[in-house]
C-alpha positions in Angstrom: 19.9 -19.3 44.1 19.8 -23.0 43.2 22.1 -24.4 40.5 19.2 -25.1 38.2 18.2 -21.4 38.0 21.7 -20.1 37.1 21.4 -19.1 33.5 20.7 -15.9 31.5 19.2 -15.2 28.1 21.4 -12.9 25.9 18.7 -12.2 23.2 15.1 -12.7 22.3 14.4 -13.2 18.6 11.5 -11.5 16.9 10.1 -14.6 15.3 10.4 -16.9 18.3 8.8 -16.3 21.7 10.9 -17.7 24.5 9.5 -18.1 28.0 12.0 -18.8 30.8 10.5 -19.3 34.3 13.2 -18.5 36.8 13.7 -16.3 39.8 16.4 -13.6 39.6 16.3 -13.0 35.9 16.3 -9.3 35.0 14.7 -8.5 31.7 16.3 -5.4 30.1 17.4 -4.3 26.7 17.5 -7.8 25.3 19.5 -9.2 28.3 18.6 -11.0 31.4 21.2 -12.3 33.8 21.6 -14.4 36.9 22.4 -11.7 39.4 26.0 -11.4 40.5 27.2 -14.8 39.3 27.9 -14.5 35.6 31.4 -16.0 36.1 29.8 -19.4 36.7 28.1 -19.4 33.3 30.3 -21.9 31.4 28.1 -23.0 28.4 26.8 -20.9 25.5 23.8 -22.1 23.6 22.5 -20.7 20.3 19.2 -21.9 18.9 16.9 -20.8 16.1 14.0 -22.1 14.0 13.8 -21.7 10.2 10.0 -21.9 10.2 9.6 -21.9 6.4 11.9 -24.9 6.1 11.0 -26.6 9.4 14.7 -26.7 10.3 15.7 -26.3 14.0 19.3 -25.1 14.4 21.6 -25.3 17.5 25.1 -25.1 18.7 27.0 -25.0 22.0 30.4 -23.7 23.0 32.4 -22.8 26.1 32.2 -19.3 27.4 36.0 -19.2 27.8 37.0 -20.4 24.3 38.7 -18.5 21.6 35.7 -16.8 20.0 32.4 -15.5 21.4 29.8 -17.3 19.4 26.9 -15.1 20.5 24.2 -14.6 17.8 21.9 -11.7 18.8 21.7 -9.3 15.9 18.5 -10.2 14.3 17.5 -12.2 11.2 20.3 -14.1 9.5 20.4 -16.2 6.3 21.5 -19.8 6.7 22.7 -21.7 3.7 22.4 -25.5 4.2 24.5 -28.4 3.1 23.5 -31.9 2.4 22.1 -33.8 5.4 24.2 -36.5 6.9 22.3 -39.1 9.0 19.6 -36.5 9.5 21.9 -33.7 10.5 21.8 -30.6 8.3 25.0 -28.5 8.4 24.9 -24.7 8.0 27.6 -24.2 5.3 27.3 -20.4 5.5 25.7 -18.0 7.9 25.1 -14.5 6.4 24.2 -11.1 7.9 22.7 -9.5 4.8 25.4 -10.4 2.2 28.4 -10.9 4.5 29.5 -13.9 6.5 28.7 -13.5 10.2 31.8 -12.4 12.3 32.6 -13.8 15.7 34.7 -11.6 18.0 37.9 -13.1 19.5 37.9 -13.0 23.3 40.6 -11.1 25.1 43.6 -13.3 26.0 42.8 -13.0 29.7 39.3 -14.4 29.1 40.4 -17.5 27.2 40.5 -20.7 29.2 43.5 -23.0 29.3 41.9 -25.5 27.0 41.9 -23.0 24.1 44.2 -20.7 22.2 43.8 -17.0 22.0 43.3 -15.2 18.6 44.3 -11.7 17.4 41.2 -11.0 15.3 37.6 -12.0 14.7 36.8 -15.0 12.6 34.2 -15.3 9.8 31.7 -18.1 9.8 33.2 -20.9 7.7 31.0 -23.9 8.1 29.5 -26.4 10.5 32.9 -27.9 11.3 34.6 -24.6 11.9 34.6 -22.0 14.7 31.1 -21.5 16.0 29.7 -24.0 13.5 26.0 -24.7 13.5 23.9 -27.5 12.3 20.3 -28.8 12.8 17.6 -31.0 11.4 14.1 -31.0 10.1 11.5 -31.0 12.9 8.9 -33.6 12.1 7.4 -36.7 13.6 6.9 -40.0 11.8 3.8 -38.6 10.1 5.3 -35.1 9.5 3.7 -33.5 12.6 5.5 -30.7 14.3 5.0 -30.0 18.0 7.0 -29.1 21.1 7.8 -32.7 21.8 9.4 -33.1 18.4 11.6 -30.0 19.1 12.8 -31.6 22.4 13.5 -34.9 20.7 15.5 -33.3 18.0 17.4 -31.1 20.5 18.5 -34.2 22.4 19.7 -35.8 19.1 21.6 -32.7 18.1 23.3 -32.0 21.4 23.9 -35.7 22.2 25.4 -35.1 25.6 24.4 -36.6 28.9 24.0 -34.3 31.9 22.9 -31.3 29.9 19.7 -30.7 31.8 20.8 -27.1 32.1 20.2 -26.7 28.4 17.3 -29.1 28.0 15.4 -27.0 30.5 15.8 -23.9 28.3 14.3 -25.6 25.2 11.6 -27.2 27.4 10.5 -23.8 28.7 10.4 -22.1 25.3 7.4 -21.8 23.0 9.1 -23.8 20.2 6.5 -26.0 18.5 3.6 -24.3 20.1 0.8 -22.1 18.8 1.2 -21.3 15.1 4.3 -23.5 14.9 2.3 -26.6 15.4 1.5 -28.8 12.5 -0.8 -31.7 12.7 -0.3 -34.8 10.6 -3.5 -34.1 8.7 -2.1 -30.7 7.6 1.2 -32.0 6.3 2.0 -31.3 2.7 3.3 -34.5 1.2 5.3 -32.6 -1.4 7.1 -30.4 1.2 10.9 -30.3 1.0 13.3 -27.8 2.6 14.9 -25.1 0.4 18.7 -24.7 0.3 18.6 -21.6 2.4 16.4 -19.8 4.9 16.0 -17.0 7.4 16.7 -17.7 11.1 16.5 -15.4 14.1 18.7 -16.9 16.9 18.4 -16.8 20.6 21.6 -17.0 22.7 21.5 -18.3 26.2 24.4 -18.7 28.7 24.0 -21.4 31.3 25.8 -22.7 34.4 26.1 -26.4 33.4 29.2 -27.5 35.3 27.8 -26.4 38.7 24.4 -27.9 37.8 26.0 -31.3 37.2 28.0 -31.0 40.4 25.0 -30.0 42.4 23.0 -32.9 41.0 25.7 -35.3 41.9 25.8 -33.9 45.5 22.0 -34.0 45.7 22.0 -37.7 44.7 24.9 -38.5 47.0 27.1 -39.5 44.1 30.8 -38.8 44.6 33.5 -38.5 42.0 36.2 -41.2 41.9 39.2 -40.3 44.0 42.0 -38.7 42.1 40.0 -38.0 39.0 39.2 -34.5 37.9 36.1 -33.5 35.9 37.2 -32.7 32.4 33.8 -31.9 30.9 34.6 -28.2 30.4 34.3 -28.3 26.6 30.7 -28.9 25.7 29.7 -31.0 22.6 27.9 -29.2 19.8 26.8 -29.7 16.2 29.7 -28.9 13.9 32.3 -29.0 16.7 31.4 -25.5 17.7 32.8 -26.2 21.2 36.2 -25.6 19.6 35.5 -21.9 19.4 32.7 -19.8 20.9 31.7 -16.0 19.2 29.6 -12.8 18.4 28.3 -11.6 15.0 28.5 -8.0 14.0 
């Protein structure tokens, strides 16, 4: 299997249709995986769209960090903070009336760049463990389409060499069909509410190997004596400091 096909989708939200074109994905009870090579999946991506408020939310984390940041239990409530340079932090993420909990990984599954924990952690903000942030999806005239999702995703992730994640969003149905909004249909009085409902998708991807394979394909060699230290992916709200699962 080529490096660019090594990823799996951990959940499929009810409000967001996601289409991933890849050989070897096995669709089951909400799970599809790259056959026999899950150990290579190093980067976890959560993404969701608050369609009522036009807010696209994402975060990334390492699959060997302290907490498992997986979000796959249905509709959640996001409470938003004030936007900073266009980025909207999720101050609180609730499952019904309780903060989402992220399970601590077993000590043997935690990488050397992270510390282990003895118990789960509750969502505490965009700058805490598994923190999430996003932005309003809209073009200069207020239009919403697939291209605007891609543009915002690049701004939120802000990491070179993340084609492994870009591809996932590119192959999704975000900004298509009923989610499209033409400039002529834009309500000039529209403004996001302080909270909204979001159904997240969680995907795990093999980003390290993809970058290595790309470098090999392009005949680009690493500098002698220097080791790749890109194991901790960037994410809105520094969620790379601790990946997790909600109950």
